[in-house]
C-alpha positions as CSV (number, residue, x, y, z in Angstrom):
1,M,85.6,80.3,111.5
2,K,88.9,82.1,111.2
3,Q,89.9,80.0,108.2
4,E,86.8,80.9,106.4
5,E,87.3,84.6,107.0
6,N,90.8,84.2,105.7
7,R,89.6,82.5,102.6
8,Q,86.9,85.2,102.0
9,M,89.5,87.9,102.5
10,D,92.0,86.3,99.9
11,N,89.1,86.1,97.5
12,L,88.2,89.7,97.9
13,K,91.8,90.7,97.6
14,S,92.2,88.7,94.3
15,E,89.1,90.3,92.8
16,Y,90.2,93.9,93.8
17,E,93.7,93.2,92.3
18,S,92.3,92.0,89.0
19,I,90.2,95.3,88.5
20,P,91.5,96.9,85.4
21,V,92.9,100.4,85.8
22,P,93.5,102.6,82.6
23,K,97.1,103.4,82.1
24,E,96.5,107.2,82.2
25,A,94.7,106.9,85.6
26,K,97.5,104.9,87.0
27,E,100.2,107.3,85.8
28,R,98.3,110.2,87.3
29,M,97.9,108.5,90.6
30,L,101.6,107.6,90.7
31,A,102.5,111.1,89.8
32,G,100.3,112.5,92.6
33,I,101.9,110.2,95.2
34,A,105.3,111.2,94.0
35,Q,104.4,114.9,94.3
36,A,103.0,114.4,97.8
37,K,106.1,112.5,99.0
38,K,108.3,115.4,97.5
39,K,106.2,118.0,99.4
40,N,106.3,116.0,102.6
41,R,110.1,115.8,102.4
42,K,110.5,119.6,102.2
43,A,108.1,120.3,105.1
């Protein structure tokens, strides 16, 4: 049972990682993360 769950999780992870993300969306997301990190360092 455990091995089957791991296989299913690996399949779902592979599917998730293969979802195409537009370049602009990825850049916006990374910029937001960087901004939040910078803000948290100042606090």
